[in-house]
N, C-alpha and C positions, 0 to 999 in steps of 0.2 A: 302854441298851436302846432299841430302836426301838418304835414303837407296835404293839400286838398286833393280830392278825387275828381271833383267836378267844379268847373268855373261857370259863373253866370255873370254877364257883363252889366246888365241893367235890372233893377228891381222889377220892371214890367215884363221881362223875358219869361216865357213859359216853357222854354227848353234850355238846358245847360249842356256844356261840352265836357266829356270825359278827358282827363289829363293824365291818366296813369295807364300803363300797360296791363292787360290781363284782368280787367275789372270783372268780377264774378257775381252771378246772381246771389242775392242775400247779403251782399256787402253793405254795411252801414257807411254811407259816403259822407265825408266832410265836404260841404259845398260852400264856396266863397263867392260873394258878390263883389266884383272888382270895383264897381262904381263907388261903393262906400266902405269896402273892406269888412262888411258884416258876414256872418256865416250861419249856416243851418245844417241839419242832418236830414238825409233821405236814404232809403234803402233801395238798392238796385233790384229790379224784378227779373233781370235777364243778364247774361254775359254781354258786355258792351265794349267794342274795340275803342282804343284811344282815338280821340278826334271825333267820335260819333256823339249823338245827342241822346239825352234822357228827358222825359217829360217831368216838369216841375209841378204841374197841376193836371187834373183830368181833362183830356182833350177829346172832343167828339168829331165825327166826320163833318167837314165843312169849316171847322175852326182854323184860324190863321196861326201858324207857328211863328213865334217872335224870338229871335236870337240876335244879340248885339244891339237890341233896341230896334231891329229891322224885321220886316215881313220877309220870311224865307220860304213861304209856301203855304199850301192848304192841306189839311189833314184829310186823307182818303180812307183812313182806318182809325179807329179809336185808340187812344193810349191812356192808361191810368198813370197816376203819379208813380214815378220810378221805372216806367216802361221804356224800352228801347225805341227811339224815334229815328227812322231811316226811310229808304225808298219803298219799303213795304207798307208804310202808313202815311207817308208825306210826299207830296209832289209839288213841283214848282208851279206857279200860276202863269208862267210865261208861255206854256204850250198847252 
């Protein structure tokens, strides 16, 4: 297996974390689920910086983003599978 582009911690997560520098739109990513060491492929729809998130399923406004098995916020903009998820479409529920 080659090195992964994206890590997902739990099967229930709906966003994963980019773990390579310079991920470009159109890249077919190797995604690894660390909980069970399974893998799948996903295509990046945008350039995404290392450490930032990618949608693993279609997310609509109001959906809860799940990373590391935890609620990390509410979608304030839609994201399709493979889209960049960051402050432009995700906000914390704390404020």
